[in-house]
C-alpha positions as CSV (number, residue, x, y, z in Angstrom):
1,M,-8.1,10.9,8.7
2,T,-6.4,8.2,10.7
3,S,-3.6,6.0,9.4
4,V,-4.6,2.3,9.5
5,G,-1.2,0.8,9.6
6,G,-0.4,-1.4,12.6
7,S,0.4,0.4,15.8
8,G,2.5,-2.5,17.0
9,R,3.0,-6.2,16.6
10,R,-0.3,-8.0,17.2
11,T,-1.4,-11.7,17.4
12,V,-5.1,-11.0,17.7
13,R,-7.4,-9.3,15.3
14,W,-9.0,-6.0,16.5
15,R,-12.3,-7.0,15.0
16,R,-13.8,-9.7,12.8
17,S,-13.9,-9.7,9.7
18,A,0.7,-3.6,-20.1
19,A,1.2,-0.3,-18.6
20,G,0.0,-1.6,-15.3
21,V,2.8,-4.1,-14.9
22,S,5.6,-2.0,-16.3
23,A,6.1,0.1,-13.2
24,L,6.5,-3.1,-11.1
25,A,8.8,-4.6,-13.7
26,W,11.0,-1.5,-13.1
27,L,10.8,-2.2,-9.4
28,S,12.1,-5.7,-9.9
29,G,15.1,-4.3,-11.7
30,L,16.4,-2.3,-8.7
31,G,19.4,-4.6,-8.4
32,L,18.1,-6.5,-5.3
33,V,18.9,-10.1,-5.7
34,N,17.3,-11.8,-2.7
35,P,18.8,-14.9,-1.3
36,T,16.8,-18.2,-1.3
37,A,14.8,-18.3,1.8
38,A,16.3,-20.6,4.5
39,H,13.0,-21.5,6.0
40,A,10.0,-23.6,5.0
41,D,8.5,-21.6,2.2
42,P,5.3,-19.7,3.1
43,L,2.9,-18.7,0.3
44,I,2.9,-15.0,-0.7
45,Y,-0.5,-13.7,-1.7
46,P,-2.4,-10.3,-1.7
47,G,-4.4,-9.9,1.5
48,M,-1.9,-11.6,3.8
49,E,-0.5,-10.1,6.9
50,I,3.1,-8.9,6.7
51,I,5.4,-7.7,9.5
52,Q,8.0,-5.0,9.4
53,R,10.1,-3.0,11.9
54,P,10.4,0.8,11.0
55,P,13.6,2.3,12.5
56,G,13.1,3.2,16.2
57,K,9.6,1.7,16.4
58,E,7.9,-1.5,17.3
59,S,7.1,-4.1,14.7
60,L,4.1,-3.1,12.5
61,S,1.5,-5.4,11.1
62,C,-0.1,-4.4,7.7
63,T,-1.7,-6.1,4.7
64,L,0.1,-7.0,1.5
65,G,-1.9,-5.4,-1.3
66,F,-0.8,-6.1,-4.9
67,V,1.5,-9.0,-5.9
68,D,3.1,-9.6,-9.3
69,P,4.2,-13.3,-9.4
70,A,6.2,-12.8,-12.6
71,A,8.3,-9.8,-11.4
72,R,8.3,-11.2,-7.8
73,V,7.4,-7.9,-6.3
74,G,4.6,-6.6,-4.2
75,V,3.1,-3.3,-2.9
76,T,1.7,-2.2,0.4
77,A,1.3,1.1,2.2
78,G,4.4,3.3,2.6
79,H,3.8,4.1,6.3
80,C,4.0,0.4,7.1
81,G,7.7,0.2,5.9
82,G,10.7,-0.5,7.8
83,N,14.2,-0.4,6.3
84,G,14.9,-4.1,5.5
85,P,13.3,-7.5,5.8
86,V,9.7,-8.4,5.5
87,F,8.2,-11.2,7.5
88,T,5.0,-13.3,7.7
89,S,2.9,-13.3,10.9
90,D,4.8,-16.6,11.8
91,G,8.2,-14.8,11.6
92,A,9.2,-16.3,8.2
93,R,11.2,-13.9,6.0
94,I,9.6,-13.5,2.5
95,G,11.5,-10.4,1.2
96,Q,12.8,-7.0,1.8
97,L,11.8,-3.4,1.3
98,A,13.0,-2.0,-2.1
99,V,11.6,1.5,-2.1
100,A,8.9,3.4,-0.2
101,Q,7.5,6.9,0.1
102,S,4.9,8.4,2.4
103,N,3.9,12.0,2.8
104,I,1.2,11.1,5.4
105,K,1.6,13.5,8.4
106,P,1.0,12.6,12.0
107,E,-2.0,15.0,12.1
108,G,-3.5,17.7,9.9
109,P,-6.3,18.6,7.4
110,L,-7.1,16.9,4.2
111,S,-8.5,18.7,1.2
112,R,-9.3,17.4,-2.3
113,D,-6.4,19.1,-3.8
114,D,-3.9,17.7,-1.4
115,Y,-1.4,15.3,-3.1
116,R,-1.1,12.1,-1.0
117,I,1.4,9.3,-1.7
118,D,1.8,6.2,0.6
119,Y,3.4,3.2,-1.0
120,E,6.1,0.6,-0.4
121,G,7.6,-1.7,-3.0
122,I,8.8,-5.1,-1.8
123,A,11.2,-7.5,-3.5
124,F,10.4,-11.1,-2.6
125,D,13.1,-13.7,-1.8
126,E,14.0,-16.2,-4.4
127,G,12.2,-19.6,-4.0
128,V,9.2,-18.4,-2.0
129,P,6.0,-19.4,-3.8
130,I,3.8,-16.5,-4.9
131,N,0.3,-16.3,-6.3
132,N,-2.0,-13.3,-7.0
133,V,-5.2,-14.9,-5.5
134,L,-7.0,-13.0,-2.7
135,P,-8.3,-14.8,0.4
136,N,-11.8,-14.8,-1.1
137,G,-10.6,-16.6,-4.2
138,L,-10.5,-13.7,-6.7
139,R,-7.5,-13.4,-8.9
140,L,-6.1,-9.9,-8.6
141,G,-4.7,-8.3,-11.7
142,V,-4.2,-4.9,-13.5
143,D,-6.6,-3.5,-16.1
144,P,-5.4,-0.2,-17.6
145,A,-9.1,0.6,-18.4
146,V,-10.0,0.4,-14.7
147,V,-9.5,3.7,-13.0
148,P,-11.0,5.3,-9.9
149,R,-14.4,7.1,-10.6
150,D,-17.3,8.2,-8.5
151,G,-19.8,5.4,-7.9
152,L,-17.5,2.5,-8.9
153,P,-18.3,-0.6,-6.8
154,V,-15.2,-1.7,-5.0
155,C,-14.1,-4.1,-2.2
156,R,-11.0,-4.7,-0.1
157,V,-9.7,-7.5,2.1
158,G,-7.7,-6.4,5.2
159,I,-6.2,-8.5,8.0
160,T,-8.3,-6.6,10.6
161,T,-11.8,-5.9,9.2
162,G,-11.7,-8.7,6.6
163,E,-13.7,-8.2,3.4
164,A,-15.7,-5.0,3.0
165,C,-17.4,-3.6,0.0
166,G,-18.8,-0.3,-1.0
167,S,-18.3,2.3,-3.7
168,I,-16.0,5.2,-4.5
169,D,-17.5,8.3,-2.8
170,G,-15.2,11.1,-3.8
171,I,-11.9,11.7,-5.7
172,G,-8.9,13.6,-4.5
173,N,-5.5,14.4,-5.9
174,G,-4.1,10.9,-6.3
175,W,-6.4,9.3,-3.8
176,F,-10.1,8.5,-3.4
177,L,-12.7,7.7,-0.6
178,V,-14.6,4.5,-0.2
179,D,-17.9,4.3,1.7
180,G,-19.0,1.4,3.8
181,L,-17.1,-0.2,6.7
182,P,-14.0,1.9,7.3
183,A,-10.5,0.4,7.4
184,D,-8.9,-0.2,10.8
185,H,-5.3,-0.6,12.1
186,G,-3.6,-3.4,10.2
187,D,-5.7,-2.9,7.0
188,S,-3.2,-0.4,5.6
189,G,-1.8,-1.7,2.3
190,S,-4.7,-3.8,1.3
191,A,-5.8,-3.7,-2.3
192,V,-9.0,-1.8,-3.2
193,Y,-10.4,-3.7,-6.3
194,T,-13.4,-4.1,-8.5
195,V,-14.7,-7.4,-9.9
196,T,-14.2,-7.5,-13.7
197,S,-15.4,-11.0,-14.5
198,P,-16.3,-14.2,-12.5
199,G,-13.2,-15.0,-10.5
200,N,-11.2,-12.0,-11.5
201,A,-10.7,-8.5,-10.1
202,A,-8.7,-5.5,-11.1
203,I,-6.8,-3.3,-8.6
204,V,-8.1,0.3,-8.1
205,G,-6.0,1.5,-5.2
206,I,-4.1,0.8,-1.9
207,V,-5.7,1.4,1.5
208,S,-3.9,4.2,3.4
209,A,-6.0,5.7,6.1
210,R,-9.5,6.3,7.6
211,F,-11.3,9.5,6.8
212,T,-13.5,11.4,9.3
213,A,-15.6,14.3,8.0
214,N,-15.5,17.4,10.2
215,Q,-19.3,18.2,10.1
216,T,-20.9,14.7,10.0
217,H,-18.1,12.7,11.6
218,R,-18.8,10.0,9.0
219,E,-15.9,7.6,8.5
220,S,-14.8,6.0,5.4
221,T,-11.6,4.6,3.9
222,V,-8.9,6.6,2.1
223,A,-7.1,4.7,-0.7
224,L,-4.2,5.8,-3.0
225,S,-5.1,5.6,-6.7
226,W,-3.3,2.7,-8.4
227,P,-2.3,4.8,-11.4
228,T,-0.9,7.4,-9.0
229,V,1.1,4.7,-7.1
230,Q,2.4,3.3,-10.4
231,Q,3.5,6.7,-11.7
232,Q,5.3,7.5,-8.4
233,I,7.2,4.3,-8.5
234,R,8.3,5.1,-12.0
235,N,9.3,8.6,-10.9
236,D,11.2,7.4,-7.9
237,I,13.1,4.7,-9.8
238,A,14.0,7.0,-12.7
239,A,15.2,9.7,-10.2
240,A,17.6,7.1,-8.8
241,G,19.9,8.0,-11.6
242,R,20.3,11.5,-10.2
243,P,22.7,10.9,-7.2
244,E,23.4,14.7,-6.8
245,V,19.8,15.1,-5.5
246,A,19.3,14.3,-1.8
247,S,16.8,11.5,-1.2
248,P,14.1,11.7,1.5
249,V,12.8,8.3,0.3
250,A,13.1,5.1,2.5
251,A,15.2,2.7,0.5
252,N,17.0,-0.5,1.1
253,P,20.7,0.2,1.5
254,Q,21.4,-2.5,-1.2
255,A,19.2,-0.6,-3.7
256,P,20.1,2.6,-5.5
257,A,19.1,5.9,-3.7
258,M,15.5,6.8,-4.5
259,V,14.7,10.5,-5.2
260,L,11.4,12.1,-5.0
261,P,10.0,15.1,-6.8
262,P,8.5,17.6,-4.5
263,A,4.9,17.0,-3.6
264,P,2.4,19.8,-2.8
265,S,1.1,19.9,0.8
266,D,-1.6,21.6,2.7
267,D,-1.2,22.7,6.3
268,R,-4.4,24.7,6.6
269,P,-6.0,24.3,10.1
270,S,-9.4,23.3,8.8
271,G,-10.8,21.3,5.9
272,P,-13.4,18.7,5.0
273,A,-11.5,16.0,6.9
274,R,-8.6,15.5,9.3
275,M,-5.8,13.0,9.2
276,V,-4.3,11.6,12.4
277,V,-1.4,9.0,12.3
278,P,-1.1,7.2,15.6
């Protein structure tokens, strides 16, 4: 399985192309009061390109997944995160990292019982306009009744491969597989969604990586389950009240320390798929 976060700053595409809101409301209460943007306001929307600079690395280009206009927060993949500002592809600042967690390893096997988490919460700057409309015109929301299940028709819109549709083709521990055109570098963080009514879609997950089966070498997309991402956000924010516990979570220095519960891992040398993070 290969991470599909940006491997560096790019200006050219690689190829053509309720309960739900409560966790994000908690995220907006981290104590991050972002200043009014000092630039011409860009528009924030799910499916747009965002740029960050992880410590010690080149700038990474990923896709913004879910956006909550009321809470003024968004979610992308955790391995895309830096430790501060978030920018548009034109270099305009739109917000800052609030909290992120990713247990994606540089290389190793992936089995169905492996717990994977890979999210980043972003607090958007005051005054920057926000909507929740995907580039294809669908309004992206949360429906607690929509959960990952085998055979569910889904789509995604990434900055590299564009819009791609398929169906869920396997459920893991907090993650699922999507068949069809696999995600590529830069698509990380994009929302996996299902259409619920004309003009409306519900989020099902967040793109994290590309899956390659050992025997067939068939490639598909790995996405983190939206209910899992929500619960992990709740856990991490709630754990911020336990300063005696060391935190391995990436967090903005202006935010309270985020603390993770231990996550199970699997280091077996073989399995149904492999994960490689460039």
